[in-house]
N, C-alpha and C positions, 0 to 999 in steps of 0.2 A: 781519563780518556777525553780527548779534545775533538772538536769538529770545526774545520774551517769551511765557510760557505761563501762562494763567490756570488756576486750580483744579487744580494738580498734586496738592494735598492736599485731602482731604475735611475738612469741619468737625470731624468726630470725630478725625481724625488731627492736626489743628492743636491740638485740646484735649489730646490725649494727649502731644504733644511739649511743649506749654507746661507741663503738669503734671510731666513728667519733668525739665524744665529748672528748675522752681521748687525742687526738692528735691535736685538732683544737685550734685556737687562740680565747680566750675569752677577752672581753673588759669590762670596767666599764659600768654597766647597765644604768647609768645616761646619757649616750650618746644620748639616745632617750627620756630622760626626764630631761634636764639639770637644771631645776629650782626646782626639787624635793628635799626636805629635809628629806625624809623618805625612799628613794629607796637605798638599799645597796645590790647589787647582781652583777653577771657577766652575760653577754649575748654573744652569738656567734657573732664574727665579720662578718659583711655582706661581707667584702672583702675576707674572707677565703673561699676557695673552698668548704669546708664542709657545708657552709651555704646553698648553692643551693641544694646539695644532701639531706641534712637532711630536708629541707623545703619541697621539693617535696615528700619525703617519708611520712612525717607526713600528708601533705595535701591529698595525695592519700588514706591514711588509713582512714581519717575522711570522705572523699567524698564517699567511698565505704560502709560506715557504715550506715545501714538502720535506727537504732534508732537515730543516730545523725541527719540524714536528716529529719526524721519524726518530731523531736522535734524542730530543729532550722529553718526549711524551708530556707536553706541558699541561698541567692542571690549572695553574694560576700563574699569571705573570705580572710583575710590578710595572706600573706605567713607566715606559722608557724616559730617560732624562738626558739632555745634552750636557756634556762636560767639555771644558776648554782648558788647554794648557798653553801658557805663554812662556817665552824663554826664561829659564831658571826654575820653572815649576816642575813638580814631580809628585808621585804618591808612593811613599816608601812601603816596604814589605808589610803586608797585612793579610788577614783572612776576613772575608765578608761576614757581616752579622748573620747569625743563625736564623733569627726571626725578624721580619720587617712588618711593621704595622701598616695595614691597608684598611682604612676606615674602621669598621667594627670587628675586623678579623685580622689574623696574622698570617703572613706568608712565610713558609719555611724555605730558605734559600738553598736549594739543591745545586742549581747551576747558575753561573753568571754569564752574561753575554755582552760583548763589546762590538759595536757596529762602527766601522771607520768611515769618516766623512771627508777627510783630506787625503790627497794622494801622498804616499810615503816620501816622495822626493821633494815635497814642499816644506818639510821640516826635518830637523836633525834631532836625534834622540827620540824620546817618547815611545819606546817600545813597551808593549805589555810583556812582562817577564814573569813566567809561572814556574815555581820551583817544583822539581821532582826529585826528592832526595837531595843529593849533593849537586845536582845539575839544574840548569834553568833553561826553559824553552821560551824563545822570544817570538812575538807576533807583532808585525807592523804591515798590515795588509792594505791593498788598494782601496780607494774610495768605493763604498757600496758593499764591501765584503764584511763578514762578521766571523767572530770566533766564539764558540761556546765551550766553557770549561768548568770544572767542579768548583763550587763556591768554597769548598773546604780547604782548598790549596792556599799556601802562602804565595802571594803574587804582588807585583809592584809595577808602577809606570816609571820608567827610567827618566832622568832629567831631560827636559827639552832644552836644547842649546841654541836653536834658531828656528824661526817660523812659528807656526801655530798647529797644535794638535787638537782636532775637533772630533769627538766621538759621541755616540749614543750608548748608554749603558742600561741594562735591566737585569732582573733576577727572576728565576723561574722555580716554582714549586712543581716538581715532576709528579706525575701519576705513579711512577715507580720510584719509591723513596730510596731503596737500596741501590747504590751505584753499581755494584757487581751484577745484580739482577737486571738493572737497566741496560748494562752493556751486553749481557747475554741476549736479552730480548732484541736489542738493536741488531746484533749480529745475525740472529735468526731471521729477522725481517729482511736484512740485506741478502741473505742466502735465498730466501723465498723470491725476492724481486729478481735476482740474477739467474736462478736456476729453476724457478717454478715451472716455466714453460717446457723444460726438458724432462720433467717427471711425468710418469703415468698419472692419469686423473685420480686413480685410487690413492697413490702415494702422496700426491699433492693435497688431496683432501685430508689425509691423515696428518700431514705436516701442518696444515692449517688448523686442524683440531688441537694439536699440541701448542701452537703459538697462541691461539686465542684463549685457551684455558690457562696457560701460564700467565698471560696478561691479566686475566680475570683474577687469578689467585694473588698475583704480586701487586696489583694496583691498590692504591689507597684512595679513599673518597676525599674530594676537595670541599 
């Protein structure tokens, strides 16, 4: 299951992130995946001062976004990282790492998130392509929008042929580890939001009783 979210970032935040990226130091993306034969991109150097600023800005934007919270049930999120693709760069088919080291603990990557920072008409290629069986679903969203998708999927970034692709990426450990249960709970919450006011108070209370207790049962502690 995927979720596209418009306007995760404000226009001012997009401007700030673009300005940070324009002067920041980027390094070979394989520094975080040294054995990859398909990764060809650049990512913001963790030692650059812009890393902390951009990461905090992206994290705050996602954390305040209600559709993101409702869909991902985030328990832990990796610090977002800026990634850049110049002409000829791509990231071939891969699945994201199951576990990501964050200080003294590990994050289980249940969901991946890409936040787009350049408008799609400013670069050719560079779509996020996620495989579903024998099909592929492509995402190339407007600046400030994001897509959240399962980290378990095979996905790739198609070759950039002109312009520059600039994105923020992060990984989420969900409070609901099982994707099927997460989807069911998300759908229940959506029904409650859309139809709750049309229910009698008694039935609304009973519905809420089921939702909250399913979340309690299905949640994992972070």
